C-alpha positions, -999 to +999 in steps of 0.1 A: +134+386-383+164+373-363+173+394-333+206+390-315+212+403-280+247+402-267+250+386-232+288+384-225+322+384-241+348+362-224+385+364-231+399+329-229+426+323-203+460+308-214+457+318-251+484+340-266+462+357-291+435+369-267+410+344-282+374+348-269+339+335-269+308+357-273+276+345-258+243+359-272+205+353-271+191+347-306+154+353-310+138+335-340+171+321-353+155+301-381+125+322-390+093+335-376+082+304-357+115+291-345+124+289-308+152+311-293+186+297-287+218+307-269+246+312-295+283+308-285+307+322-311+344+313-309+367+342-321+403+336-328+425+366-337+394+386-346+379+359-369+348+338-361+360+302-362+331+283-346+295+286-336+273+265-314+236+271-308+219+256-278+181+255-275+170+268-241+154+235-234+189+219-233+206+247-214+204+233-179+218+200-191+247+217-208+254+238-177+253+206-156+278+189-179+301+219-178+301+218-140+308+181-140+337+186-164+351+213-140+348+189-111+366+162-130+394+186-139+398+197-103+400+161-091+430+153-113+463+159-094+487+181-113+522+194-106+524+231-100+545+240-131+559+271-115+561+257-079+599+256-079+600+293-087+576+302-060+559+324-086+525+324-104+543+327-138+576+314-151+607+330-164+627+360-153+645+367-120 
């Protein structure tokens, strides 16, 4: 019997519809003798639009790749889109 244990819900930044991802531990995802996985569900406007399952044996590698992606993103120079307004967000007076 598949058992799902919710780990965390993350509301995604910079999305207008409050899109989110839900992270869960799934025990026996494919039957009695299958290994557990981490499941990440993508939710858009209340509807599940994507699922990824990661075996725990690959989890460290996935976390390392996400960290590297973050470092790459931080290394790319960008203009502060609201810098001329001296504000964290645009618009208004």
